[in-house]
N, C-alpha and C positions, 0 to 999 in steps of 0.2 A: 364443432366450428359454427357461430351464429349469426351471420346475415337476416339482415331486414327484407320482407318479401311487401312487392308495391300494393297499397289498396286497388286500386285500379292502371290500368296499362292501358292507355287510350285507342284508340282505332287504326287511326293509323299514328304510327313509332314513330320518334323520329330513330335515329341509329344506334341500337347497343351504343354503340362505340365512341359513341357524339362522347367527348372531354372538354369540360374546362381549359381555358390556355392560355392564359395570363387576366391580369386589369392595371387598368387606362387605367390614372389620373392627374388630377390638375394639382400642383402644386406649386403652394405663392414663393417656395425658395427653393431650385433645378440643385445647385450646387449641396448645399445642407442635406439635401434628401438621398444624391446620394454618393457626398461621403456614409450617413444611416446605413441606408440599405446596406451599404459593400461591410464598412464595417461593424454592422450590428447582426447581419442579416447573415454575411458571409454570400451573397448572391457578385456576378459577377459580370462588368461591363462591357453588354453584346454590342455597343453605339454609342453616336450622339451628334444631333446634329439637331445645330440652334437651342432654340429654350426645348429642345426633349431628347431622350433617351432610353434608352432599353438595356431593363437587367434579370440577368436569371442563373444559370447553372453550366452556359456554354449552351445551348444549343440550342430550341425555341426559343425564345421574350417569355419572362415567369411578370415582371413588371414595367411597367412604361409610363414615363412620369413627361409633364407636358408643364411649364411655369406659366402660370397668366398674371398680367396684373392688376395690381394692386386686390388680388386671392383674400377671401376671408376667410370661417367656417360661421357655418349656420344650424341649429337648431333649429329640432320638429320637423324639417322636413322630409323629402324619401333621398337615396344614395346610396353609397354602400354605407354594412351593418360593422363585415366584415369581412379578408379576404384573407381565403387557407390558403397555406402553402403543405403540403403531403410532401414528409420524409421517406425513405423506403421502410425504415427498420428504427429501430427502440433507442441505435447505439446511436444515430446520427440523430433524431432529435435531442439524445440526451447531451449529445455534443454540444449542438445550437441552444441549448438552456442553458450550458455551461459556460457560453459561449454569452450569455447576455448576462449570468452572473460575473464572471470576472469583469465584465463591463459596470455593471450595480445597477444594470437597465431594470429599472423593474417589470415585473412580467406574470403570469398568475399562472401557476402551473393547473391543472386540473384533469381528475382521470372524469372520465365519461363513458368507460368499461369499455365501447366498442372502438375506441379512442384512445390513447394520453395524449395532453395538447400544452398550451402555454397563453395564453394569450397576452398581446403588447398589445406599446400606440409607440408610433412614428413619431420621430419628434413636429409634423404639422394635426397629431389629436389625428391619426386615417389606423385603426386598429385591424391588429392582423394575427392571425389566430396559424400559428405553428402545430406539426400532431403528422402521426406516425398511426397502421388502426393496429387496432388487436385484438379485434370478432374469438379468437380462442379468448376473451375474459367475457367474454356474455354480450353484452345485447342492447340497446341503444332507440326507442324504435315507439312510432307511434300506435294504439289500440284502445279502439273506442272511442277515438274525440282525446283521448290524455298519452301525454308520455310517462316512457316505462323504460324504468333500465333492470338489466336480469344480473348481475353477475355469475360466473358458465357454475355456480353449486349450487343456485337455483338460489340465492338470500338477493334480498330488493336493496336498489341502492337509488339517491336521488339524480345519477349519473352527474352529478356538478362535485366531487368529492374532489378533497385533497389528495393529486398526486403524490407517491409514494415513490419521493426521488432517490430513497438508497435505493427503492429495488430498481428504477429506472436508469442513476449511472450507477451500479454493478454492471451493466454493460457495455464499458465503458476502460480501455485498457492504460494505464498506472505508465506516468504519467499522465493526468488529463489534456490532454490537444483540442484546443479548441482553436489554432488555426486555420489557415488552409479556406477556399473556395468549400461551398457547398457541395455535395456529389451532384455527380451530372442525373444521376435516375431520380434526382428532388421533380416536383411538378409542382403544377397547382392542382388544387386538390379539391373545393368549390369556393362559391361566393355566396352569403347573406347583407341580402338586399330588407333594407325598410322599404315600405310600400305604405301604399294608403287602406287596402281595403283586401283582406285575407281573402276571400271566393271571388274578388273579383285577378286577382293571380293568378289566383288556384289555376280560374276557366283558364283562362286566357294561357297557361304554361307546359298544365294538364292538354286540356281538350281541344285551341289551335294549332297549340305548335309536336305536342304532341309527344311531352317530358312524362313521367310517371309516374302517379301521383302515388308519392311514400305518405300522405297525409299530413291532416292540420288539426295542431292541438287548444283548440279557441277560449280554451282558459287562459293555453297561454299566453294566445295572438302569435302565432308559431305556424309553421308551415312548408312542407318540406317538399321537393319536386327533385327528381334525377335523371337520368340517362339508363338503360339499361341495369333497370335497382338497386343501381351504386344506395347507398345509404342518402343520401343527398349528394347532389352537385348545386343546387339554390335550395339555400334559408330565405326564410322571408315573413316580418314581422312586422306589428301595429306599434312596435315601439313610442315610435313618436309622434304617436296618435291617427286613430283614423282620422280618414281626408287628410292628410300633413298632405301639404302643397309640394311641387320639385322645389331645388333648389335656383338660386338664382343664378346667371350667367358664372356671375364673380363666387360662385362657392369654392372651397379647396371641395377635394373626393372622388366621386366619381365624374369618371371622360364616359367608359364602355365595360365593359368587361365582355371578353372574347371569345368563342366556343370552337373547336372543331374535327372538322366531319375524318374521318378515315380510309374514304377520300370522293373521284369525285362525282362517284354518279350516287352519294348518298347527299352531300349538295341538291343536286340539281336533282332530289325527290323532293329535298325540302325547298325549295324554289317553287317548282313546280303546286308544292303544295300554294303556299303561299299567293302563288296566284288565285289557286282556284276560290281559295277564301276572298281573294279582290284585301288582305290584309295589305294597311297602309305599311310599305319598307324601301330601303333605296341600293339601293344596288353600284355602291363602284370597286376601287381597281381594289381591295383588301374585302370586300366579300358582302354579305346584308347587316347592312344597319334595319335594326324593327327597335322604336319601344313599346313599353310592355304601362300595360293602364296609371301607372304613378309616373310614366317617364323613367324609367330606369333604362340608359338605352343597351342595345347588345347589337355583340360583332357578331354573323356565326361568317369564318371564314373560306372564302373558298381557295379550297386543294390549290397544290404548288402542281 
């Protein structure tokens, strides 16, 4: 089994069991987006209050939506590139892709070797990745500043090949059932952000917040960080341009991404680190709110 190794572990490492929790999106139409996320993705509606709602797999929220007035999409700005929902196995990913095909919803099944995935946009242009882990098939990682992908037999790949759908769909029972909600084991896997500067972003998440540096591919203009050596919990890129500005307040897209700590002690350690570094943050009932150097907002949830 292949697992990427960190390029560097922070001296004050964030707790290795810190995990992505949910994404909060600003939307133009709450009604239309609720219908999409339930019908196309199979998420359950957990709650709804006023112009906001939360959806997921029956436990903690995976997606939160808030309708804002006059919302529109902007190009050439920082924010969310995509968020990635992690399925427990190939069978459930196959069912999710079959659901999209049954709806004739455009998506792009892709083999990253280390993961099997598909990409799609919601009805307002927010990109979503649906994936499962497949480390037994090989590796996709950063080595010496370059992205490399290699199959388990040692043969090279570009890591972005079309997914073998016949092989994936062989995991489904016959007849194919695309109805019903996603399984309760479904969770948020990672976030991928547009940023204004690769090195500044790497330094902030790795040297200050304590995430593992999983590598920066400067020619590809992308980097990755994680907690606990996972291949990536945040990907970041400058594909909207070096020095890209943050979006205006009326932009659809990212409100914030949220992370969850495994226990109260880990949260307190993180809070103490921020206070020691004198990093600006806001403490709310939900937890710690921060903005990275590109003004992408992060919430580190306070354990219940």
